[in-house]
C-alpha positions as CSV (number, residue, x, y, z in Angstrom):
1,M,3.2,13.2,-1.1
2,R,2.1,16.5,-3.2
3,E,2.7,14.4,-6.3
4,F,0.4,11.0,-4.9
5,D,-2.1,14.3,-4.1
6,I,-1.5,15.7,-8.1
7,Y,-1.5,12.0,-10.0
8,S,-4.1,9.8,-7.9
9,T,-7.3,8.9,-9.7
10,V,-8.3,7.0,-6.9
11,E,-11.0,8.2,-4.3
12,G,-9.7,6.7,-0.2
13,A,-6.2,5.5,-1.5
14,I,-4.7,3.4,1.2
15,K,-1.8,6.1,1.4
16,M,1.5,3.5,3.4
17,V,4.8,5.2,4.6
18,V,7.1,2.9,4.1
19,A,10.9,3.2,5.9
20,N,13.5,0.9,4.6
21,K,17.2,-0.2,5.2
22,V,15.8,-0.2,9.9
23,D,19.5,-2.3,9.6
24,L,21.5,0.3,9.2
25,G,20.8,1.6,13.5
26,S,23.0,5.0,14.1
27,Q,23.1,5.4,10.1
28,R,19.1,6.3,9.9
29,Q,18.7,9.8,8.4
30,V,15.0,9.5,9.4
31,S,14.2,8.1,13.7
32,S,11.1,6.0,14.4
33,E,9.2,9.2,16.1
34,E,9.6,10.8,12.8
35,G,8.5,8.5,10.4
36,H,5.4,8.9,12.2
37,E,4.7,11.6,12.5
38,F,5.1,12.1,9.1
39,A,2.6,9.7,9.1
40,R,0.5,10.2,11.1
41,R,0.4,14.3,10.0
42,H,-0.6,13.5,6.1
43,G,-3.3,9.9,6.6
44,C,-0.9,7.3,6.1
45,L,0.4,3.3,7.5
46,F,3.5,3.1,8.8
47,V,5.5,0.2,7.8
48,E,9.0,0.2,8.7
49,T,11.3,-2.4,7.1
50,S,14.2,-4.2,6.0
51,A,15.0,-6.2,2.4
52,R,18.2,-7.1,3.4
53,A,17.4,-8.4,7.1
54,N,14.0,-9.7,4.9
55,L,12.3,-7.2,8.4
56,A,8.9,-7.0,7.8
57,V,9.2,-7.2,4.9
58,A,5.6,-9.1,4.5
59,Q,3.5,-7.6,7.0
60,A,4.4,-4.3,5.1
61,F,2.2,-6.3,2.0
62,E,0.2,-7.7,4.6
63,E,-0.9,-4.4,6.5
64,L,-1.7,-2.4,3.6
65,L,-4.5,-5.8,1.7
66,L,-5.8,-6.6,4.8
67,K,-6.8,-2.2,4.7
68,I,-7.3,-2.1,1.3
69,L,-10.2,-5.6,1.9
70,D,-11.8,-3.3,5.2
71,T,-12.9,-0.4,2.3
72,P,-15.2,-2.0,-0.1
73,A,-15.3,2.0,-2.2
74,L,-11.6,0.4,-3.1
75,L,-13.1,-3.1,-4.0
76,Q,-15.7,-1.2,-6.9
77,T,-13.0,1.0,-8.2
78,T,-12.4,1.0,-12.0
79,A,-8.5,0.3,-11.5
80,V,-6.2,0.0,-15.1
81,G,-6.9,-1.7,-18.1
82,G,-11.0,-1.5,-16.4
83,V,-10.1,-4.7,-14.1
84,K,-12.6,-4.1,-11.0
85,L,-11.1,-5.6,-7.2
86,G,-13.7,-8.4,-6.2
87,A,-15.1,-8.7,-9.5
88,A,-15.7,-12.7,-9.9
89,P,-15.1,-13.0,-13.6
90,A,-18.2,-14.7,-15.6
91,G,-19.0,-16.1,-18.8
92,P,-16.7,-19.2,-20.8
93,Q,-13.7,-17.7,-19.1
94,A,-14.4,-17.6,-15.4
95,G,-10.8,-18.6,-13.9
96,A,-8.7,-17.2,-17.0
97,C,-6.4,-15.6,-17.4
98,S,-7.2,-13.1,-19.6
99,C,-3.6,-11.1,-19.6
């Protein structure tokens, strides 16, 4: 979290704690309660996933995307390379990829 605070350049960025490998059961290093509490203390979303079991991986991305879309200020923020989320392309190249 300290590094996020140091290097983040987007005001109001959405933070998410993703607990992975929840399929390991009793081998877990951090309990669900500890994860929830950490996320709450730091103002983060929290989701538990298992890439191996394909458990809640899509949900993590969906929750993050919905939260970003629900935060109008983030849609106006200039991202890396000057691309603005939510900005529709204009001119003769509209709809064409510029990458």
